C-alpha positions in Angstrom: 37.0 -8.9 32.4 34.2 -11.4 31.8 33.2 -12.3 28.2 29.6 -11.2 27.4 27.6 -13.2 25.0 24.5 -11.8 23.2 22.1 -14.4 21.9 19.6 -13.6 19.1 16.5 -15.9 19.4 15.3 -15.1 15.9 17.5 -17.6 13.9 20.4 -19.7 15.2 21.2 -21.4 11.8 23.2 -18.3 10.8 24.5 -16.6 13.9 24.8 -12.8 13.6 27.7 -11.0 15.3 26.5 -8.1 17.4 28.2 -5.5 19.5 26.7 -3.7 22.5 26.3 0.0 22.0 28.3 2.0 24.5 26.2 3.5 27.3 26.0 7.2 27.5 27.0 9.0 30.7 23.6 10.5 31.1 20.1 10.3 29.7 18.9 13.5 27.9 16.5 14.5 25.2 13.7 12.2 24.1 13.0 8.8 25.5 10.7 6.4 23.7 8.9 3.7 25.7 7.9 0.9 23.4 5.1 -1.5 24.5 5.4 -4.7 22.4 1.8 -5.5 23.4 2.5 -8.5 25.6 0.2 -8.8 28.6 1.1 -6.4 31.5 3.8 -4.6 29.5 1.9 -1.4 29.9 2.0 -1.9 33.7 5.8 -2.1 33.5 6.0 1.0 31.3 3.6 2.9 33.6 5.9 2.4 36.5 9.0 3.1 34.4 7.5 6.3 33.0 6.7 7.4 36.6 10.2 6.7 37.8 11.9 8.3 34.9 9.7 11.4 35.2 10.7 11.8 38.8 14.4 11.2 38.3 14.8 12.9 35.0 12.3 15.8 34.9 14.0 17.4 31.8 13.6 14.3 29.7 10.7 14.1 27.2 9.0 10.7 27.3 6.8 9.4 24.5 4.9 6.1 24.5 4.6 3.8 21.5 3.0 0.4 21.0 3.4 -2.4 18.5 0.2 -3.8 17.1 1.2 -7.3 18.2 4.1 -8.9 20.0 4.3 -11.8 17.6 5.7 -9.7 14.7 8.4 -7.1 14.3 7.3 -3.5 14.7 6.0 -2.0 11.4 8.6 -0.1 9.4 6.7 3.2 9.8 6.7 2.8 13.6 10.4 2.1 13.7 11.1 5.1 11.5 8.9 7.3 13.7 10.7 6.1 16.9 14.1 6.6 15.3 13.4 10.1 14.0 12.0 11.3 17.3 14.0 9.5 20.0 17.4 9.6 21.6 16.8 6.5 23.7 14.4 3.5 23.4 13.2 1.3 26.2 11.2 -1.8 25.2 8.8 -3.5 27.6 8.8 -7.2 27.8 6.3 -8.6 30.3 3.8 -11.4 30.9 
């Protein structure tokens, strides 16, 4: 089995050990699509939402957006997403 490395671009002076969350067997419940407000991220999420809606008609999809890509999501937005979502997909595009 190949070794997987996860790199965190936020600060390499003090590396943080992270583990990948196990993937569920199926996607059910509420899916959050988070637009980080980079150019064309909304285009990616539009296509993703369309695909998910077709393939997973019983899943509830909610869109969220950060005010700016240059800062972390505000705490209130993170709490709202966590409280209302079973899965989160974040759009990174340019």
